[in-house]
LOVO-102841 format. One record per residue (C-alpha): residue in one letter; residue number from 0; x, y, z. Coordinates in steps of 0.25 Angstrom, whole numbers, plus 5000, padded with zeros to 4 digits. Each point is the difference from the previous one (the first is absolute). Layout:
BEGIN
(kese a,NUM,(X,Y,Z))
...
END
This chain:
BEGIN
(kese m,0,(4974,5162,4986))
(kese k,1,(4998,4985,5001))
(kese p,2,(5011,4993,4994))
(kese f,3,(4991,4992,4989))
(kese h,4,(4994,5014,4996))
(kese f,5,(5015,5006,4998))
(kese l,6,(5006,4987,4993))
(kese a,7,(4987,5002,4990))
(kese v,8,(5004,5014,5000))
(kese m,9,(5013,4995,4996))
(kese a,10,(4997,4989,4989))
(kese l,11,(4991,5010,4993))
(kese i,12,(5012,5011,5001))
(kese l,13,(5009,4991,4995))
(kese t,14,(4990,4995,4988))
(kese v,15,(4997,5014,4996))
(kese g,16,(5014,5003,4999))
(kese c,17,(5005,4989,4994))
(kese s,18,(4990,5002,4989))
(kese a,19,(5003,5014,5000))
(kese v,20,(5014,4997,4995))
(kese g,21,(4997,4990,4990))
(kese q,22,(5005,4988,5008))
(kese t,23,(4992,4988,5005))
(kese s,24,(4992,4996,5011))
(kese v,25,(5008,4997,5013))
(kese h,26,(4991,4988,5003))
(kese n,27,(5003,4985,4994))
(kese e,28,(4990,4992,4997))
(kese t,29,(5007,4988,5002))
(kese s,30,(5005,5003,5013))
(kese a,31,(4998,4989,5011))
(kese p,32,(4991,5004,5011))
(kese s,33,(5005,5007,5013))
(kese k,34,(5004,4991,5011))
(kese k,35,(4989,5008,5008))
(kese a,36,(4988,4996,4989))
(kese v,37,(5006,4985,5001))
(kese v,38,(4997,5000,5016))
(kese e,39,(4988,5008,5000))
(kese a,40,(4994,4989,4989))
(kese s,41,(5006,4989,5006))
(kese f,42,(4991,5006,5013))
(kese q,43,(4988,5002,4994))
(kese q,44,(5001,4985,4995))
(kese w,45,(5003,4996,5014))
(kese q,46,(4988,5008,5005))
(kese d,47,(4992,4994,4988))
(kese g,48,(5004,4986,5005))
(kese a,49,(5007,4997,4986))
(kese g,50,(5013,5002,5004))
(kese s,51,(5011,5003,5009))
(kese p,52,(5012,5010,5002))
(kese f,53,(5007,4988,5003))
(kese e,54,(5001,4996,4986))
(kese l,55,(5010,5012,4998))
(kese l,56,(5010,4993,5009))
(kese s,57,(5012,4993,4994))
(kese e,58,(5004,4987,5003))
(kese d,59,(5012,5005,5008))
(kese m,60,(4995,5010,5007))
(kese r,61,(5003,5004,5014))
(kese w,62,(4987,5005,5009))
(kese t,63,(5004,5006,5013))
(kese i,64,(4992,5004,5011))
(kese s,65,(5003,5010,5009))
(kese g,66,(5001,5002,5014))
(kese f,67,(5004,4992,5011))
(kese n,68,(4990,4988,5003))
(kese t,69,(4999,4986,4997))
(kese y,70,(4998,5001,4985))
(kese a,71,(5008,5011,4998))
(kese g,72,(5012,4997,4989))
(kese t,73,(5002,4997,4986))
(kese y,74,(4995,4989,4993))
(kese t,75,(5003,4993,4987))
(kese r,76,(4988,4996,4992))
(kese e,77,(4998,4986,5004))
(kese p,78,(5001,5003,5017))
(kese f,79,(4991,5013,4997))
(kese e,80,(4988,4992,4993))
(kese e,81,(5003,4988,5009))
(kese e,82,(5001,5007,5015))
(kese l,83,(4991,5013,4997))
(kese i,84,(4991,4999,4988))
(kese a,85,(4996,4985,5002))
(kese p,86,(4997,5000,5014))
(kese f,87,(4992,5014,4999))
(kese n,88,(4992,4994,4989))
(kese e,89,(4996,4988,5007))
(kese r,90,(4994,5009,5011))
(kese v,91,(4991,5009,4991))
(kese e,92,(4986,4998,4995))
(kese e,93,(5001,5008,4987))
(kese p,94,(5014,5005,4994))
(kese l,95,(5006,5012,5006))
(kese r,96,(4994,5013,4991))
(kese p,97,(5006,5015,5000))
(kese t,98,(4988,5010,5004))
(kese q,99,(5009,5011,4996))
(kese w,100,(5013,5005,4995))
(kese q,101,(5010,5011,4996))
(kese v,102,(5012,4997,4991))
(kese y,103,(5012,5007,5000))
(kese e,104,(5011,5000,4990))
(kese d,105,(5016,5004,5000))
(kese g,106,(5009,4994,4990))
(kese d,107,(4999,4984,5001))
(kese v,108,(4994,5002,5015))
(kese v,109,(4985,4998,4999))
(kese i,110,(4994,5002,5016))
(kese i,111,(4985,4995,5001))
(kese h,112,(4994,5005,5012))
(kese f,113,(4985,4993,5003))
(kese d,114,(4991,4994,5007))
(kese a,115,(4995,4986,5000))
(kese e,116,(4990,4990,5007))
(kese t,117,(4993,4985,5001))
(kese t,118,(4991,4992,5008))
(kese l,119,(5009,4990,5008))
(kese i,120,(4996,4985,5001))
(kese n,121,(4995,5004,5016))
(kese g,122,(4990,5010,4994))
(kese e,123,(5008,5011,5004))
(kese q,124,(5005,5014,4991))
(kese y,125,(5014,5001,4997))
(kese r,126,(5004,5013,4996))
(kese n,127,(5015,5005,4998))
(kese s,128,(5006,5013,4993))
(kese y,129,(5012,4996,4991))
(kese a,130,(5012,5010,4994))
(kese w,131,(5008,4991,4990))
(kese f,132,(5012,5005,4994))
(kese f,133,(5002,4992,4986))
(kese t,134,(5013,5002,4994))
(kese f,135,(4998,4996,4983))
(kese e,136,(5012,4995,4993))
(kese d,137,(4995,5001,4985))
(kese e,138,(4985,4995,5001))
(kese e,139,(5000,4991,5013))
(kese v,140,(5002,5003,5015))
(kese t,141,(5012,4995,5006))
(kese k,142,(5000,5008,5013))
(kese v,143,(4990,5002,5009))
(kese t,144,(5000,5007,5015))
(kese a,145,(4987,4999,5007))
(kese f,146,(4993,5008,5011))
(kese l,147,(4987,4996,5007))
(kese d,148,(4994,4996,5014))
(kese m,149,(5007,4988,5004))
(kese p,150,(4992,4998,5012))
(kese a,151,(4987,4998,4992))
(kese f,152,(5007,4991,4991))
(kese e,153,(5006,4993,5010))
(kese k,154,(4986,4998,5006))
(kese v,155,(4995,4994,4987))
(kese l,156,(5012,4989,5001))
(kese e,157,(4996,4997,5013))
(kese i,158,(4986,4993,4996))
(kese e,159,(4999,4986,5000))
(kese v,160,(4997,4994,4988))
(kese r,161,(4991,4987,4999))
END
């Protein structure tokens, strides 16, 4: 049985079981959406060009790029934006957008595995696969560990901007 089907069956059993003994439903109408749902909505907005998962980041976030390359390491918000995001964005014709993604949640950690692409200022296509591990504190992401094809990313930063 697929995990989703199992969860749906369990929810139905719990709902029927609670009703049978005169208890109220286990669903709370005022509960906040899951962190997974928040990330999925953010990625849908990003794909639609109306938002970005970067909006989920706290001001004091730490972004770690895994690996042993020039850009591997941990960044605070300002260096992350100035040394990686801004230079990358200067070299693209249109914003990077995810093409497909999968989201997993485990407690305060949400894992996003996705592909993204765009056209570069030199006319070439940029495609990459990413895995981001978002750690939430309350409603904000305070820590990210990112895995990606760094040679493809570095190639973009080598493009001369005119």
